[in-house]
N, C-alpha and C positions, 0 to 999 in steps of 0.2 A: 609827197611826206608818207602815204601808206607804203609806197614800195621802199622807202629807207627804213622804215619798221619791220617791214619782212626781212630785211637783212641784216638787222642789229645782231650782234654776235659776242654774246660775255664770255669775256676774256680772264682767266686767272693765269698770275705769275707764279712760278714756283721756283726756289732757290733751295741751293743747299751746299754745306761745305762741310768735310771730312771732319776736321780737327777744330779745334777752337783756337789754334794760334792765329792771331793779329785779329780776333774778332771785339778786342777790345779797343781798338783804332775808330777814331772819329769816322771815318768813312774805309767799309771794309770791304770784303768779295761779297757778302752777303747783298750789301747796299749798290755793289758795280752791279749784279746781275739783277736785282730789282729794278735798278734803273734803266738798264738795257730793254727789260723786256717790257717796261711801259713806253719806251720811247717808240719801240716796234710798233706795240699797240695804236699809240699815237700816229703812225706812221700808216696806218690801215683805216684810219677814220675813214676815209671815203667810201671804204666797205662795209661800214657799220660797225666795226670793232669797237667794244667800249669794255674798259676794265670793270670787274666786279668790286664791291667794295670793300675786299679782306686781301691781302697777300697769303701766300703759303710759304714759311720760311722752316727750314730745319738745318741751323747751324750745330757744328760738331755732329752731325751724325753720317755713318758711313753708309754708300751707295750700294753694298754688297747685298742689303736683304731690305725688305718692305716696312722695318720697324721701327717707323718714324712717324712722329706725331702729327705733322704737318702733311705729309704726304699719306695719311690715313682719313683726316679731315678732308683733304681734296679728293681724295676718291669716293667719300661720302658724299660731298655735295654733286660730285657728278652724278651718281647713283640717283639724288633726289631731282634730277635736270635742271639745278642753277646753274651748269657752264656748259660752253658752246665749245671753246679752244683752250687748249692748255699752252701757256708760252713759257720755253723755257731757254737758259742761256746758252749751252750744249747739251746733247742727248745723257751724257753720262752725269750731269746734275740728276735727272730723274731716276736713273738706276744705270748700275753696273754689270747687271745680272743680265745674260740674254734671258734665262727663263723667266723672271722676273716682268721684262720689258712684253714678252707674248702674253703673259696674263692680262698687263695693263692694258695693251692693245685691244686683246677680246673685250676687256670692260669700254675701252673709246667705243670701239664700231658698234656695240650692243647699245649704246645711249646716244650714237650719233656725235661722239665729240672728235674733234682732229686735234692735232698739237703742231707747235712749230718751234724749230732751232732757231734762235736769232742768228747765232753766227754760221750756223750750216746749212740754212734753207732747204729744209725736208719740207715734204706735203705728203701725209699719210694717207690721202686721198687716192693714190695711184699707186700702182703695183710696183713702178721703179723706185717711187719711194721708198714703200716698205722694204724693198730689196738691198736699197743705200743705206738704210737703217740698219737693217741686220748685221750687214758686213760692218758698219761703223762699230755697232755694239760687241761685234765677236773680237774687233780688235781691242777694245776697251776691256772686256773680260780677258783678254789674252794678255795684258799688259798688267790687270789686276793679279792676275795668278804667277805670272813671272816676277813681279815685284814682292807677291809674298814668298815665293821662292827663296829671293834673295835675302828676305828677313830670317825664313827658316836657316838657311846656310848660315849666316853670321851668327844666329843665336848658336848653332851647333859647332862653329868655329870659336866661340866665345867658350863653351862649357869644355870643351877639348882642353882649353886653354886652363882651364879650371877657373873661372870667372862665374860668378855668381849671378844669375840673370833675371832676379826679381824673384817676389813671394816671400811668404814667411819662412823666415830660416828656420831648421828644425833645433827642438829644445838641445842645449847645449852649446849654442852657435848665436851670434849677433851679426850685423854686416856693416862692414865698414868701406867705403869707396868700391862696392861691387865686389869686396872679398868678403869671406866668412872669417870670423875672429870667433875663437871659445870664450865662451860666459863662464867663467871659474866657477860661480856658484852653481850655474846647471851643469857644467862639465863633470862636477864633483858627483851630482845625483845621476847623470847617465854612466859613469864609471861604478857607482853602487850598486844598479840595475841589473849592469852586465854581472858583475862580480857574485850579487846574491842569488842570481839565474843559477849560475854555476854551483854554488852552495848548495840551493835548492831542489833545484832540479824539475821544479814544477812552476809553471806559468801562474795556477790557482794559488798557491801558498803565496808565490811573489805578489801577485794581486791584491791580495787580502792584506800584506804587509805595507804594501804602498800606500793604500788607500787608509790605514788606519793612522799613517804619518801624514795624510791629507797631500799627497803627490797629486800635482794636475798638470794637463798639457802647456804648452808655450803660451806665456801673456804677452801680447805686443802691441804696438801703437802703428794704427795707420799713418798713411800720408797726411791727412788732415788731421794729426792730433788726436786722433780719439784712441781710446784705451781698449783693448779687447781681454779678458780674462780668461785664463787658462780653465779649461773643462777638467772635471775629475777623472784621475785615469781610468781606464778599463783593459779588459785584457787585448783589446783588440789594436789599442796603444802600446802595451808592453811587447805585442809582437813585431808591430811595424818599428818601436826604437830597436829591437834586437837585431832585426835584418836590414836596416839603415847603412849601407857602406858610407854614406858619407862621415860616419864616425871613424873609418878607417883613412880617412884624408881624400876621398875619392867625390867623382860628381858624377850624374846619371844624365845622358841623353837618350831618349827614348829608350830603348832595352839594354843600352851599352854603357857600362862605367867608365871613365878616365879618372887617371891620376890628377888632383886637383893641387892647387897651389896654398890649400889650407891646411894646418898641422890638423893629425889626426887625436882625437879624444881617447881612442881603444885600441890598444898595440895588438898586433896579429895573435900574439898566443891565446889572449881572454878570446878574441873574437871567435878562433879557431875551437874553443873549447865549448864555447856556447854554442856554436853551430853542430856541435857533433852530439848534444845533448837535443838539438832541434832536429836532429836528422834521426833520432831513432822515433819508433813508433810512439804514437801519443796515447794509446791505450797501454803498453808496457809501461810508460812513465808513470800513467797515473795507476796502475797495479802496485808498482813499486812505492808510489807516496801513500797510498792506502796502507799498503801493508805495514806503514812506521805509525799508525793512527791508533791510538790507545782507545782503548775500551772504557768510556766514559764511567760504568758502574763495576767496574773491577774490584772485588772485595768489598762491597757492600750491598749486593743485591743476592737473596736465599729463597728458598722453595718455602711454601706453607710448612715443609717437614724441619725446619730449620737448618738444612744442608745447603751451603754456598752454592750458585750456578757459578760455574768456570766459564771463561771466554773460551771461544773453539771456531777455527776456521776451515774451511775448504776452498781450493782452487779447481774450478773446473779446466774443462782440456782447453777453452779459448781463453785462457788464462785470467779470467774474473775471479775475483778474490769474494767470499761469502762469511759473512762475520756470525755467530752464534753466541746466546749464553746455554750452556747446559748444566742441567742438574749432576752433581757430584755422587757417585758411587763407590763404595768400597770394593765392589766386584760386578761383573755382568749381569750375574742373576737379580741383583735390585733395580736394574735398571727400569725405570718408567713408574715406581713405586709410589712417587709424588703427584704422580698424574700430568707432570708436566713433560709437552715435547720440547725439541730445540726451539729455542726462541730466537727469531731475527733479531739479529743485536740494535738494527736501525730503529726497528719498530717498537722494542722494547724502550731505548734510549728516548726516541721522541716521545713515547705517552709519557715520562718522568720528566720530561723536559714540558710539557703541555701543563702539567700538576703544577710544578714550578711558577710557572709563569701565571697560572690562574691564582696562586697564591699572592705573589706578589702584585698582582692587579687587584687584589682584594681591596674595598673601601676601608674595611674595618683594622686592616693590620697598620696602618701608617699610626693609630692610637697605639697600638700595642708596641710598636718598635721603636716609635720617637723618643719616651721616657729613657728606655734601656739603652739608645744609641747617644744620648747626651750624658749618660752616665758616663759611658765608654769614653765621649770626647764632649766636653762642656762646650768647645767653639761651634757644635750642632745647631741648627734651629729647622722649624718643619721645611724651610723652603729648601734649606740642602739636602735635607733627608727624602724629600719627592723627588728631588731631581735626581737621585743616585737610586731609588727604587724603580726609576723609570729607564736608567739610563742603561741596565744591562739587557732589556729586548733590543735597543738601538743597536748594539755593538756585538751582539751574540755572536750573528754570523761572521762576525769578521776577525773573531779570535781563532788563534791556533787551537787544533784539538787538544795540546797539554793544556793550555791555559783553561779551556772548557774544562776538561776533566777535573782541574784543581777547584775549580768554583763550585761545579756540583758536589764533590767531597766535603767544601767547604759548608754547603746547606745542607748536606744529605747526610744522616747518622744510618739509614738500613733502608732498601726497597725487598717488599715481601709480595710474593707472585703466586698466585694461586691460578688453580684452574680457571676461575671466573673474576678475580679480583688482584687489584694491583693498590698496594700500600704504601705511600712514601711518608717515612718518619723523620722530621727534619733536626738537626742540630741545635743546643740550646745555644742561643745567641749568635747562632750563623748568620742570620740576616743582617742582623748588628754588624757584626763583623765584615761581611759585604758593603755596606753602605758604609764603611770608614773606606774601603778599599777603591769605592766607586765614586767618592767626591772627585768633581772636575779639577783635574790638576791647573797649572799656570800653562798657559798656552804657549808653545815653542815653535820655531820655524820649522818647516816640513824638511829642510837640508840640515838643519842644527840637528834634528832629531835622527838624522841619518848620519850624521858624523861618526 
């Protein structure tokens, strides 16, 4: 009796299937592997082999890596000293990777665990058995790599024929029968983006415009029916759209583009115009855009001597443009009489905007503005006025410079600059008129707004 106890071997059966095909059948591949394993253990009962209380099944898991829940549990139980023999139907059920197999063998040897293939009769306790296992696994890995190459070749051939091989289609298209078909509403938006980029010559200005219109990336539905909403547009998405040759009727495989079967959304002439602009240096395009940016305070900023400060700019050798406000002088001899130097335009405009924001955020302002605003528009109430007054802060950075200038001049009558002070004088009823303008309008669909 004691001799039998000494020879008792605790055996674990491990099973695996690469796909979920057929797993819903009453008796499937996992069941067959498990039964074969237990039958083999039963045949070795005289040698003291007994099954452990649980099996280790990995249905629908690839043998190309070790990220499998049952395999992880098996290895953990081996390290815990709970298993003496691992029983498998075939070696490739354990792994198809020679590197992973080597790691497992190291663990098996470290904890004195052997393993048996029911259909291949391997014994890992001998050098010849280990050699044969290595040979077998090498062929298994070779087969897997060849199969992968065949699949990749098929995908490449399909793409060269213009077939869509899966994934989320680009904005502007839907997928029908493995073909891209234009989504007319989205295609209209794509044509608008390309055309507006040609007109504006600036991705930054285009981004601000599209963001105001509420444009998003593509919304789509997963295979299991879940809806994924689009994300707000950003400059990265704009560049991706402008460089996507799918809109020319092409598809890419690796780094090569092929003529596809789906109809183009963008014609070659418009594409070439966009890419002629993109090919120019970004700094040059940025300077050209900044050159058209109006001065926010032109005509309303004065020195403490009563003379207007005029817009002025210089361009450095590197092409960078610097904007200033400078005191007007009848002649050069009077320069500097006000005690004011050239004032950097961005800093002065920022200081004025900070004062405007502070005024609009003042808790006492609502009580002053509300009665006058209701006089101008009886449909207003406190809630509407509050929303309108806070809305400018939210949308300011999204407004085009010309619109920012108009709003500043709607609010500000005069800005007076002295060497140590800055005074912003507001227009009568300026805030009330701005409140009327900033009432949220009825929502429109982004693509309708772009029409």
